[in-house]
DODREN-83697 format. One record per residue (C-alpha): x, y, z. Coordinates in steps of 0.2 Angstrom, whole numbers, plus 2048, in hexadecimal, padded with zeros to 3 digits. Last residue first. Example, Ala and Ser with C-alpha at 12.3 -4.5 7.8 and 13.67 -1.06 7.14 Angstrom:
2
    u    v    w
  844  7FB  824
  83E  7EA  827
END
This chain:
594
    u    v    w
  D97  400  6D8
  D98  402  6EB
  D93  414  6EC
  D83  410  6E4
  D7F  404  6F3
  D82  412  6FF
  D77  41D  6F5
  D6A  410  6F7
  D63  404  6EA
  D51  404  6EB
  D4A  3F5  6F5
  D45  3E4  6EF
  D50  3E6  6E0
  D47  3E3  6D0
  D46  3D4  6C5
  D3F  3D4  6B3
  D50  3D9  6AC
  D58  3C9  6B2
  D5E  3BF  6C0
  D60  3CD  6CD
  D69  3C6  6DC
  D68  3C7  6EF
  D74  3B9  6F5
  D83  3C5  6F5
  D7B  3D1  701
  D76  3E1  6FA
  D7F  3F2  6F8
  D7F  3F2  6E5
  D72  3E6  6DE
  D7A  3D5  6DB
  D79  3D1  6C9
  D74  3C2  6BF
  D74  3C9  6B2
  D7D  3D4  6A6
  D72  3E0  69C
  D6D  3E0  68A
  D69  3F1  683
  D75  3F1  674
  D71  3E0  66D
  D80  3DA  665
  D8B  3DF  656
  D99  3D3  655
  DA9  3DB  64E
  DB6  3CE  64C
  DC8  3D6  64C
  DD4  3C9  646
  DE7  3C6  647
  DED  3BA  63A
  DEB  3A7  635
  DD9  3A8  632
  DD0  398  635
  DC9  39D  646
  DC2  3AE  640
  DB9  3A5  631
  DB1  399  63D
  DAC  3A7  648
  DA4  3B0  63A
  D9B  3A0  634
  D94  39D  645
  D8D  3AF  647
  D85  3B1  636
  D74  3AA  63C
  D74  3B6  64B
  D75  3C5  63F
  D81  3D4  641
  D92  3CD  63E
  DA2  3D5  639
  DB4  3CF  635
  DC4  3D9  633
  DD5  3D0  62F
  DE5  3D8  635
  DF1  3E3  62B
  DEE  3F2  637
  DE3  3FB  62B
  DD9  3EA  628
  DD5  3EA  63B
  DCE  3FC  63A
  DC4  3F7  62B
  DBB  3EA  634
  DBA  3F4  644
  DB1  402  63B
  DB5  40F  648
  DA7  414  654
  DA0  426  654
  D90  425  65D
  D97  41E  66D
  D8B  41E  67C
  D91  41F  68D
  D92  432  690
  D83  433  69C
  D76  426  69A
  D69  42C  6A6
  D5F  41C  6A8
  D5A  420  6BA
  D6B  420  6C1
  D6D  40F  6C9
  D66  402  6BE
  D68  40B  6AD
  D77  414  6B1
  D7F  404  6B8
  D7A  3FB  6A8
  D81  40A  69D
  D92  409  6A6
  D92  3F6  6A4
  D8F  3F8  691
  D9A  406  68C
  D8E  407  67E
  D8F  403  66B
  D89  3F1  66F
  D99  3E9  667
  D9E  3D8  66E
  DAF  3D9  667
  DB8  3C8  664
  DCB  3CD  661
  DD5  3BE  65B
  DE7  3BD  65D
  DF2  3B7  64F
  E03  3BD  656
  E0E  3C0  646
  E19  3CC  64F
  E15  3DB  645
  E02  3D6  644
  E01  3D4  657
  E0A  3E5  65A
  DFE  3EE  64E
  DEF  3E6  657
  DF7  3EF  666
  DF0  3FF  65F
  DDF  3FA  665
  DE4  3FE  677
  DD6  409  67E
  DCB  406  66F
  DC8  3F4  674
  DC0  3F9  684
  DB2  403  67C
  DAE  3F6  66E
  DAD  3E8  67B
  DBA  3DA  67B
  DBC  3C7  67C
  DCE  3C6  678
  DD1  3B5  670
  DE1  3AA  66F
  DE2  39A  666
  DF2  391  669
  E01  38F  65D
  E0B  39E  664
  E08  39A  676
  E13  3A6  680
  E12  3B4  673
  E00  3B0  671
  DFD  3B3  684
  E07  3C4  683
  DFD  3CA  674
  DED  3C5  67C
  DF2  3CF  68B
  DF4  3DE  67F
  DE3  3DB  678
  DDA  3D8  689
  DE0  3E6  695
  DD8  3F5  68C
  DCC  3F8  69A
  DD4  3F4  6AB
  DC9  3ED  6B8
  DD6  3F0  6C6
  DD2  3E0  6D0
  DCD  3D4  6C2
  DD6  3D8  6B1
  DD4  3C8  6A7
  DDD  3B9  6A1
  DD5  3A8  6A0
  DDE  399  69A
  DEB  398  6A8
  DE1  38A  6B1
  DD7  37C  6A8
  DC5  378  6A6
  DBF  389  6A1
  DAE  38E  69C
  DA9  39D  691
  D97  3A2  695
  D98  3AB  6A6
  DAA  3B1  6A6
  DA8  3B7  694
  D97  3C0  698
  DA0  3C8  6A7
  DAE  3CF  69C
  DA2  3D4  68E
  D99  3DF  69B
  DA9  3E8  69F
  DBB  3E6  69F
  DC6  3DF  691
  DC8  3CD  68F
  DD5  3BF  68D
  DD1  3AD  688
  DDD  39F  684
  DD8  391  679
  DE0  380  675
  DD2  37A  66B
  DC3  36F  66F
  DB9  37D  677
  DBB  389  668
  DAA  387  65F
  DA0  385  66E
  DA8  393  678
  DA6  39F  66A
  D94  39A  668
  D91  39D  67B
  D9A  3AE  67A
  D8F  3B4  66B
  D7F  3AD  674
  D83  3B7  684
  D85  3C7  679
  D74  3C5  671
  D75  3C6  65E
  D65  3CE  657
  D58  3C7  64C
  D55  3B5  652
  D56  3BA  664
  D5B  3B2  675
  D53  3B6  685
  D60  3B2  692
  D63  3A4  69E
  D72  3A6  6A9
  D69  3A4  6BA
  D62  393  6B6
  D57  393  6C5
  D59  381  6C6
  D6B  383  6CC
  D64  38B  6DC
  D59  37B  6DF
  D68  371  6DB
  D72  379  6E8
  D65  374  6F5
  D65  362  6EF
  D78  363  6F0
  D78  368  702
  D6B  35A  706
  D77  34D  6FD
  D87  353  705
  D8B  343  70E
  D9D  345  712
  DAB  33C  708
  DB3  331  715
  DC1  336  720
  DCF  32A  723
  DD7  337  72F
  DE7  336  724
  DDD  33A  715
  DD7  34A  71B
  DE8  34F  722
  DF0  34B  711
  DE3  355  707
  DE4  363  713
  DF7  363  711
  DF7  362  6FE
  DEA  370  6FE
  DF5  37B  709
  E05  378  6FF
  DFC  37B  6EE
  DF4  38B  6F5
  E04  392  6FB
  E02  396  70E
  DFB  3A0  71B
  DEC  396  721
  DE0  3A1  72B
  DD2  398  735
  DC3  3A1  73B
  DC2  3AF  72E
  DBD  3C1  72F
  DB9  3C9  71E
  DC2  3D8  717
  DD4  3D7  71C
  DD2  3C8  727
  DDF  3C0  71C
  DE6  3CA  70E
  DF5  3D1  718
  DFB  3BF  71B
  DFE  3BC  708
  E00  3AA  704
  DED  3A7  706
  DE2  399  70C
  DD3  3A1  716
  DC8  395  720
  DB7  39B  724
  DA9  394  72F
  D99  399  728
  D89  3A1  72F
  D8A  3B2  728
  D90  3AF  716
  D92  3C1  712
  D84  3CC  71A
  D8F  3D8  724
  D9B  3D9  716
  D8D  3DF  70A
  D92  3D8  6F8
  DA0  3CB  6FB
  DA5  3C7  6EA
  DA7  3D8  6E2
  DAE  3DE  6F2
  DBD  3D2  6F0
  DBE  3C4  6FD
  DD0  3C0  6F9
  DD1  3B0  6F0
  DDF  3A3  6F1
  DD5  395  6F8
  DC6  39A  703
  DBE  38B  70C
  DAD  390  711
  DA4  385  71E
  D92  387  723
  D8C  38C  712
  D7D  397  70F
  D85  3A7  708
  D92  39E  6FD
  D85  392  6F7
  D7A  3A0  6F2
  D87  3A9  6E9
  D8C  399  6DF
  D7B  394  6DB
  D75  3A5  6D5
  D85  3A6  6C9
  D91  3B5  6CA
  D8E  3C6  6C3
  D91  3CF  6D4
  D9B  3C1  6DB
  D9E  3AF  6DA
  DA2  3A5  6CA
  D9B  394  6C7
  D94  386  6D1
  DA0  378  6CC
  D9B  368  6D4
  D96  360  6C3
  DA7  363  6BC
  DA7  36C  6AB
  DAD  37C  6B2
  DBD  373  6B7
  DC5  37A  6C6
  DD4  387  6C5
  DCC  38C  6B5
  DC4  39C  6BB
  DCD  3A3  6CA
  DCF  3B5  6C5
  DBC  3B7  6C4
  DBA  3AF  6D5
  DB5  39D  6D6
  DA9  391  6DE
  DAB  37E  6E2
  D9F  371  6E9
  DA7  366  6F6
  DA8  353  6F1
  DB5  350  6FE
  DC2  345  6F5
  DBE  34B  6E4
  DBF  35D  6EA
  DD0  35A  6F2
  DD6  352  6E1
  DD0  361  6D7
  DD8  36D  6E3
  DE8  363  6E2
  DE8  364  6CF
  DE5  377  6CF
  DF3  379  6DC
  DFF  36F  6D2
  DFB  37A  6C2
  E04  389  6CB
  E01  393  6DA
  DFB  3A2  6D0
  DEC  397  6CA
  DE7  393  6DC
  DEA  3A5  6E1
  DDE  3AB  6D4
  DCF  3A5  6DE
  DC6  397  6E6
  DB7  396  6F2
  DB5  384  6F6
  DA4  380  6FE
  D9D  377  70D
  D8B  374  713
  D8C  365  71F
  D9D  369  726
  DA2  35E  735
  DB2  355  72F
  DB6  365  725
  DB7  36F  735
  DC4  364  73C
  DCD  363  72B
  DD0  376  72D
  DD6  375  73F
  DE3  368  73A
  DE9  373  72C
  DEA  382  737
  DF3  378  744
  E00  371  737
  E05  383  732
  E04  385  71F
  E14  384  714
  E17  394  709
  E1C  3A1  715
  E25  3AF  70C
  E37  3AF  70F
  E3F  3C0  70B
  E4D  3C3  718
  E59  3B6  712
  E59  3BE  700
  E65  3B5  6F5
  E71  3BA  6E7
  E80  3B1  6E0
  E75  3A4  6D9
  E6D  3B2  6CE
  E7D  3B6  6C6
  E87  3C5  6CB
  E8D  3D0  6BD
  E9A  3DD  6C1
  E99  3EF  6BA
  E9D  3FA  6AC
  E92  40A  6AB
  E87  40D  69B
  E77  406  6A3
  E7B  40F  6B3
  E7C  41F  6AA
  E6B  41D  6A3
  E62  41B  6B4
  E5A  40A  6B8
  E49  409  6C0
  E45  3F7  6C5
  E32  3F4  6C8
  E2B  3E4  6D0
  E1A  3DE  6CC
  E11  3D1  6D6
  E10  3BF  6DC
  E0A  3BB  6EE
  E19  3B2  6F5
  E27  3B1  6E8
  E25  3B5  6D6
  E28  3C8  6D5
  E34  3C7  6E4
  E40  3BB  6DD
  E3F  3C3  6CC
  E43  3D4  6D4
  E52  3CC  6DD
  E5A  3C6  6CD
  E58  3D8  6C6
  E5F  3E0  6D6
  E6E  3D5  6D7
  E72  3D8  6C5
  E71  3EB  6C8
  E7B  3EC  6D8
  E8C  3EF  6D0
  E84  3FC  6C5
  E80  406  6D4
  E71  412  6D4
  E63  406  6D1
  E52  40D  6D6
  E48  3FE  6DC
  E36  3F9  6DE
  E2B  3ED  6E7
  E1A  3E5  6E6
  E15  3F3  6DB
  E06  3FF  6DD
  E0A  409  6EC
  E1D  40C  6E8
  E19  40F  6D5
  E19  422  6D5
  E28  423  6E1
  E32  416  6D8
  E2F  41F  6C7
  E33  431  6CD
  E32  438  6BC
  E3E  43E  6AF
  E3B  440  69D
  E46  44F  69B
  E4E  453  6AC
  E43  45A  6BA
  E53  45C  6C4
  E4F  44E  6D1
  E5A  441  6C8
  E66  449  6BD
  E76  442  6C4
  E6F  431  6C4
  E6C  431  6B1
  E59  432  6AC
  E50  422  6AF
  E4B  412  6A5
  E3E  406  6AB
  E3F  3F3  6AD
  E2F  3EB  6B3
  E2F  3DA  6BA
  E1E  3D2  6BB
  E16  3C4  6C5
  E03  3C6  6C5
  DFA  3C8  6D6
  DEA  3CF  6CF
  DEA  3E0  6D7
  DFD  3E2  6D5
  DFC  3DD  6C3
  DEF  3EA  6C0
  DF9  3F7  6C9
  E09  3F3  6BF
  DFE  3F3  6AF
  DF7  405  6B3
  E08  40C  6B8
  E11  407  6A8
  E0C  417  69F
  E15  420  6AD
  E25  417  6A9
  E25  41B  697
  E1F  42C  69A
  E2E  430  6A5
  E3C  423  6A2
  E3C  415  694
  E34  404  694
  E39  3F2  696
  E2C  3E4  69A
  E2E  3D3  6A2
  E20  3C7  6A7
  E24  3BB  6B5
  E21  3A9  6B1
  E11  3A0  6B5
  E0E  39E  6A3
  DFC  3A4  69F
  DFC  3B2  6AC
  E0E  3B7  6A9
  E0B  3B9  696
  DFB  3C3  699
  E03  3CE  6A6
  E12  3D1  69A
  E06  3D6  68D
  DFD  3E1  699
  E0D  3EA  69D
  E13  3EC  68B
  E02  3F3  686
  E03  400  693
  E14  405  68B
  E0B  409  67B
  E0D  402  669
  E16  3F1  66E
  E27  3EB  668
  E28  3D8  66D
  E3A  3D4  672
  E3F  3C2  670
  E4E  3BD  67C
  E5B  3B0  677
  E66  3BC  66D
  E71  3CA  671
  E79  3D9  668
  E68  3E2  665
  E63  3DE  677
  E73  3E8  67D
  E6E  3F6  672
  E5C  3F5  679
  E64  3F7  68A
  E6F  405  685
  E5F  40E  67E
  E55  40D  68E
  E55  41F  693
  E53  425  681
  E43  41B  67D
  E3F  409  678
  E2E  401  67A
  E2D  3F0  683
  E27  3DE  685
  E32  3D0  689
  E33  3BE  684
  E3F  3B0  688
  E44  3B4  69A
  E4D  3A6  6A2
  E53  3B0  6B1
  E65  3AE  6AB
  E5F  3B6  69B
  E58  3C4  6A4
  E68  3C6  6AE
  E72  3C7  69E
  E67  3D4  696
  E68  3DF  6A5
  E7B  3DD  6A8
  E7D  3E1  696
  E75  3F2  699
  E7F  3F5  6A9
  E8F  3F2  69F
  E99  3E3  6A1
  EA6  3DB  6AD
  EA4  3C8  6B1
  EA9  3C0  6C2
  EAC  3AE  6C4
  EA9  3A3  6D4
  E9E  3B0  6DB
  E9E  3B5  6ED
  E8D  3B5  6F4
  E84  3C5  6F4
  E79  3C9  703
  E69  3D2  703
  E5E  3DE  70D
  E4E  3E2  703
  E42  3E3  712
  E30  3E2  70E
END
């Protein structure tokens, strides 16, 4: 990506310190909330923030928490999340959320402090090569060495973060630049003629796509996070196009909510723990229209056996994602909303009738009849699936936003909590970051102070970022942490059971904190539930509590997450329950793919 810019002459120039330039630029970009942790290398910026108003700063307890909170804020609002951290360890603690945002295409602007310019490269106190470290995991990054370029750089960072395929942009600001006087340039004085991501689809690609649609008998929409990133219009257009065509719809983990889960043509999530009907429809279809998804390895299974008899259309704003994993027949390089609008217009212009998909629906109904999410419930122990089901039923009529950590609980949340609207589901998909959920919930709650925000967590994941409960309490953000506590690193245990002969190496935790008391020590509310008959009452108490809550739900410790594609198998080969066994022992090559 080139970063050549031109600066338009401003009608009026303002002189201020670099720190004041930072705050002024953030305000002009419409930033209302930022997440951060002060340190020596950013104290001038914090001083400028102290003397300003209009931006709410949320003090986290760990820089990683700032990054994930910014991600949660961005995911639910569509605006770039903003965070501010110091040099050295402050910047390195941000690497995980930067990589996380990069993998999941989340717009984020990360401001990091740096040692004074004359000390760069001397191994000064709290120095690290921030731009070097983040070069491979950020969409773009900058080291600002001229205060007169600072405003331009920040405006540019916002442009890059939210244009094309969204992602994180890092701006590294030496301390002397923050003190230095410089000229402020407004965002209208900066433009980037060399950065023009393609947003409108090529007419020939749209025409060829509709040609395939006219003859498809077993079509499917395969939707992903790109639909949500494109904005609410894309989700609306997806629903309209589906209504016109009658095509069944599947979704990736990141795309949940782009199409309503309550719709009869919704087949569910695809992938390793997706639904039987979704994975089989993807395998047996004759036309796959991929909208804003990237053919992730968790979805495709064995590449050579992935949907072998289908024509594939791939709509994506990122050209590098097309033909990267799966060869497609028609690439459509465009914003999802623009592409869906163009397909819809072309389909209607041909006066195409809704195709007769009755035989295809009948086949799908056979797969549905397997009821792949059925589990053996219990009157004596809480099943994790049941816990999520009850949580959904008791919160479905409220303005509810769900975040998750990473592991079995994440998959159960995706399977049993249903979303009819976009921007209600926040999870770490690509990087799979344990510890994501609680700080992300902080970010979501900051964006929607009156909404219900729940982090569905595991007892292992939550311990990676538990300290952010203190952030929630300090800033009066009443997030709810709903822990499915099985006393194991559940997904690790499941893989060890299925792939490693039940040799449970270092995945059991025999010294867990008392989460109820832990919550109370932070000034939050702690709840505990061990019996199925007490579950609804505990959830009701959690919901009516106007404070941050940790709800410790003790669930069956040996429950596994099904359905499951055995590692190394095609995506239509699925284990539906503990009684199923793979046709062949999982190979070493398959184990490598876990």
